[in-house]
N, C-alpha and C positions, 0 to 999 in steps of 0.2 A: 585218903581218897581225895582226888583233885577235881576241881570244877572244870579243868581244861581237858580237852580230848587227849587220849594217849596215842592215837594214830590219826594222822591227817592225810587225806587223799587229794592230790592235786591232779586235776584233769587238764590236759593241754592239747592244743591243736597247732601250736607254733605261731599263733596270731599275736598282734600287739596287746590285745586284751588278755590273752593267756600269759604274756610276759609280766603284766602287772599283777595278775593273780599269783604267778610264781614267786614274785618278790614278797607279796603279802603272806603266802603260805610259808616261805622260807623264814621270814621274820617271826611269824607266829610259832612255828615249830621250834625255832631257836630259843625264843623267850619262854616257852612253856615246857620245853624238854620233851615235846611230842615226837613220835617216830613219823618221818615224812615218806610217803609213797607217792609215785607219780604214774599216771596212766595216759597212754595215747591209744585211741581206738581208730582203726582203719578198716577199709573195705573197698571192694571194687563194685562199681555199678554195672550190671549186665547191659549190653547193648542190644536193643531190639529195633528193627526197622520200623519207621513210621507207617509204611504201607507194605505189609507183608505180601500182599497179592502181587506186587511188582517183582517178586523173587521166584516166580514160576507158578505153575498151576497148583502145586501142593501147599502153597502158603510159605511161611518162613522156614528156612532151612535150620536144622539143629545147629547149635553153637559148636564151634570147633574146640574140642577138649584141650588140644595142645595150646591153642591161642589163649584159652581161659587160664590154663596153668601158668603160662608166661605172664599174663596180666597180673595174676595173683602174686607171683614171685616178685615182679617189678614193684607192685604196690606195697608189698611187705618190706622190700629193701628200702624204698623211700621212707616208709613209716619208721623203720629202725633207725635210719639216718637222722630223722627229725627227733625221735625220742632220745638218741644219744646226744645230739646237740643241746636239747633242752636239759638233759641231766647234767651236762657239762656247765651250762649256765647256772644251774642251782648250786653246783659245787663251787663255782666262782663266787657265789654269795657267802661261802664259808659254812654251809650246812651239810650235814651228812644225809645222804639219800638212802633210806632203808632198802628200797627196791624200785626199779623202773619196770612197769608192766606194759607190754605190747599186746593188744587184744584185737581180734578180728571180729567185726559185727556191727550192730547198731549202737551208736555212741551212747544215747541215754540209758538203754537197757544194760549195756556192759559196764558203764560207770557205776550204776546202782548195784549191779550184781557183785562187782569187785569190792565196793565199799562194804557190803554185807559180808563177803567172804573174808576180808582181812580184819573186819571189826572196826572200821574207821568211825571215829566219833565226829568227824567233820569232813565235808567235801568242799574244796575251794576250786572255783573255775571262773573264767572270764565270760562276759556276755557282751554282745555287740549292741545291746539296747534297742533292738528292733521292736517297734510297737505295732499294735493293732493289726492292720491288714497284712503287712509284711510277715509278722510272726505267724498269723493264721495261714498264709499261703506257703511260706517257706519252712515253718516249724522252728522250734527253738530247743536246742539241746539243753541249755541251762533251765529253761522253763519246765521241760519234762523231768529233769533230774530233781528239781525242787518239788515237783508234785509226787514223785514216786520214792524218793529216798527216805529211809527210816532214821536218819541221823541228822545232825545239824548241817545246814548248808550255808555257804557264803559265796556270793558272786559279785563281780565288780562291773559296773557300767562305765564305759569310757565314751565321752562325748567331746566333740571339738567345740571350743568356744570361738566364735567367729571374730570377735574383737581382739582378744588376747592371743588367739591361735595357740592355746595351751590345752593340754588334756585335763579334763576334770574327772576325778575318781569318786564314785559314789558307792561305798561299801554297803552291802545289805545283808542282813542275817535273817 
C-alpha cells in the first residue's frame, strides 16, 4: 500500500493557473506512478433579457430550441478543442494520460462527482487567488471543490510580483 494517490484528477480551464497545475499534476503522477485523468467542464449560460416586458405584452418569449442546440454544439466543440489542446500539452511533458473527460454542467459539482466516480485520491487545479469580496461575488470553483471533495486537494495560487514581474507559485494542500 502506497501513501501516494493511485489516481490524480487534473481540472483544467485552459488558464495560466491551470497550466501550472498541469505541470504539477504531470510531475506528481510521473514520480508516484499515479494514473492521471484530466477534466474540463463546460456549459452555456442561457440568455434572458434584462427587461422582459419590452418583448411584448406577454413577457419574454420562449427560447428558440434550434438556437439553443446550436449554442450547445458550438460550446461543446470549443470545449473539446480546449481539452484536446490541454491533453496534448500533458503528453508533451512526457506523461501518459489515462483519460480526458469532457463534462457539461457546473464546474465544482462535476469535478467532485467525477473524482468520486473514478476514485481519485487527489484533485489538482489552479486558482486565481481572488480574495474576500471578489470571491464572494464571483464565486470560486477551487474554493467550492475544496469544501466538497472527499479526497485530498491541491491548488496553486499564481500572483504577479510587481518588482521582479515573475510568477510566484504557492502550492497548498
